[in-house]
C-alpha positions in Angstrom: 139.0 101.8 95.1 135.3 102.0 94.2 132.9 99.4 95.5 131.3 98.1 92.3 129.4 95.0 93.5 126.4 96.1 95.5 122.8 95.3 96.4 120.2 98.0 97.0 117.4 97.6 99.5 114.5 99.9 100.4 110.8 100.0 101.1 108.1 101.0 98.6 108.4 104.7 97.9 112.0 105.0 98.9 113.1 106.0 95.4 115.1 102.8 94.9 114.4 102.7 91.2 115.6 106.3 90.7 118.8 105.7 92.7 119.5 102.4 90.9 119.3 104.2 87.5 121.6 107.0 88.7 124.2 104.6 90.2 124.3 102.4 87.0 124.7 105.4 84.7 127.4 107.0 87.0 129.5 103.9 87.5 128.9 101.8 84.3 127.5 98.9 86.3 125.2 96.1 85.1 121.7 96.6 86.5 120.4 93.3 87.6 116.7 93.6 88.4 115.1 90.2 89.1 111.8 91.3 87.6 113.4 92.3 84.3 115.6 89.2 84.2 112.6 86.9 84.8 110.6 88.6 82.0 113.6 88.4 79.6 114.1 84.7 80.3 110.4 84.0 79.8 110.2 86.1 76.6 113.2 84.4 75.1 111.9 81.0 75.9 115.1 79.8 77.6 115.1 76.6 79.6 115.1 78.7 82.8 112.4 80.9 81.4 110.2 77.9 80.5 110.7 76.4 84.0 109.9 79.8 85.7 106.8 80.3 83.6 105.3 77.0 84.7 105.4 78.4 88.3 104.1 81.8 87.3 101.2 80.4 85.3 100.1 78.6 88.5 100.4 81.8 90.5 103.3 80.4 92.5 106.5 82.1 93.4 109.5 81.2 91.2 111.8 79.0 93.4 115.0 80.4 94.7 117.2 78.0 92.8 115.8 79.2 89.5 116.2 82.8 90.4 119.8 82.1 91.5 120.6 80.3 88.2 119.3 83.3 86.2 121.4 85.7 88.3 124.5 83.5 88.1 125.2 83.9 84.4 124.7 87.6 84.4 127.0 88.2 87.4 129.7 86.2 85.8 129.6 88.4 82.7 129.5 91.7 84.6 133.2 92.7 84.2 132.7 96.3 85.5 130.6 95.4 88.4 126.8 95.1 89.1 123.9 96.4 91.1 121.4 93.9 92.4 117.8 95.2 92.6 115.2 93.0 94.0 117.6 90.2 94.9 118.4 88.8 97.4 115.0 89.1 99.1 115.7 86.5 101.8 118.6 85.2 103.9 118.6 81.8 102.0 118.9 83.8 98.7 121.8 85.8 100.3 123.5 82.6 101.2 123.1 81.3 97.7 124.5 84.5 96.3 127.7 84.0 98.4 128.3 80.9 96.3 128.3 83.0 93.1 129.9 86.3 94.1 130.9 88.4 97.1 129.4 91.9 97.6 131.3 95.0 98.4 128.4 96.7 100.1 124.6 96.4 100.7 122.9 99.8 100.8 119.5 100.1 102.5 117.5 103.3 101.9 115.5 103.8 105.1 112.1 105.6 105.1 109.6 105.7 107.9 106.1 104.3 107.5 104.3 107.7 107.5 106.6 109.1 104.7 106.0 105.9 102.6 102.3 106.4 103.0 102.5 110.1 102.2 104.6 109.6 99.0 102.6 106.7 97.6 99.1 107.9 98.3 100.0 111.1 96.4 100.9 109.2 93.2 98.7 109.5 90.2 98.8 107.8 86.8 97.4 108.8 83.4 94.9 106.3 82.1 95.9 107.1 78.5 99.6 107.5 78.3 100.8 106.0 81.6 102.6 109.2 82.7 103.2 109.2 86.5 102.9 112.2 88.7 103.1 112.9 92.4 100.8 115.5 94.0 103.4 116.2 96.7 106.7 116.2 94.7 105.9 116.3 91.0 102.4 117.6 90.6 100.6 118.1 87.2 99.2 121.6 86.4 95.7 120.2 87.0 95.4 117.4 89.6 92.7 115.8 87.5 94.4 115.7 84.0 97.7 114.7 82.4 100.0 117.5 81.3 101.4 115.3 78.5 98.2 114.2 76.8 95.2 115.6 78.7 94.1 112.1 79.9 92.4 111.5 83.2 94.6 110.9 86.2 93.8 108.1 88.6 95.1 106.7 91.9 95.9 103.0 91.4 94.5 100.5 93.8 97.9 99.5 95.1 98.6 103.2 96.0 95.7 103.3 98.5 96.6 103.7 102.1 95.5 100.3 103.4 97.4 98.5 100.6 100.5 100.6 101.2 100.4 99.9 105.0 100.3 96.2 104.2 103.1 96.4 101.6 105.3 98.2 104.2 104.6 95.6 106.8 105.4 92.8 104.4 108.7 94.5 103.3 109.8 95.1 106.9 109.0 91.5 108.0 110.6 89.9 105.0 113.7 92.2 104.9 114.5 92.1 108.6 116.4 88.8 108.5 118.2 89.9 105.3 119.3 93.2 107.0 120.5 91.2 110.0 122.4 88.8 107.7 124.4 91.6 106.0 124.8 93.7 109.2 126.5 90.6 110.8 128.9 90.4 107.8 129.8 94.1 108.1 128.4 94.9 104.6 125.3 96.9 105.5 125.2 100.7 105.1 122.0 102.5 105.9 121.0 105.7 104.1 118.4 108.2 105.3 115.7 108.4 102.6 114.4 111.6 104.0 117.4 113.5 102.6 115.7 113.8 99.2 116.9 112.2 95.9 120.0 114.3 95.4 121.1 113.9 99.1 120.6 110.2 99.0 122.6 109.9 95.8 125.5 112.0 97.2 125.6 109.7 100.3 125.6 106.6 98.1 128.5 108.0 96.1 130.4 108.5 99.4 129.8 104.9 100.3 130.8 103.6 96.9 134.1 105.5 97.1 135.0 103.1 99.9 
């Protein structure tokens, strides 16, 4: 029986977004991205959205209990299963999630620091149309200009090496307790992100087959 209630973890540059999209399409799961949910609640002006916005406007993190309440309603309506993306981020959030729904598996895509830096420093974005390229894996015909519209390609500030090194450290420090939490419960499955997108997806399919 397929495992259809899962959470996906991975450092910046691990291809988590790509894998989440492929999993959701292949298995008909509800994709629960906390960033998307938060923006939706705020845009619709729900009670939860109004409360969350008050924290965001002050530059503060939205409290766990609000995030959990937003997730709760969506999980309860996910009849065919769900994929959690960006939640839980901490062990307390994971404990709160257990009060809403159990998980079948937690998949962590592992990628070493040097590969994260290599992938993200090679990323370029068109200033005009927003098209994203990667000089290492998906290069444009000309490294200076966009194939789609001819616009200028730039490296974003958050794709510079010192910023990426810091993002990696923050991810590792914040995720370590979460990984330990799920490993202790026998739910954690680690996947080698160096296998490439197709290899990672094939391994995930094996894990979801149970």
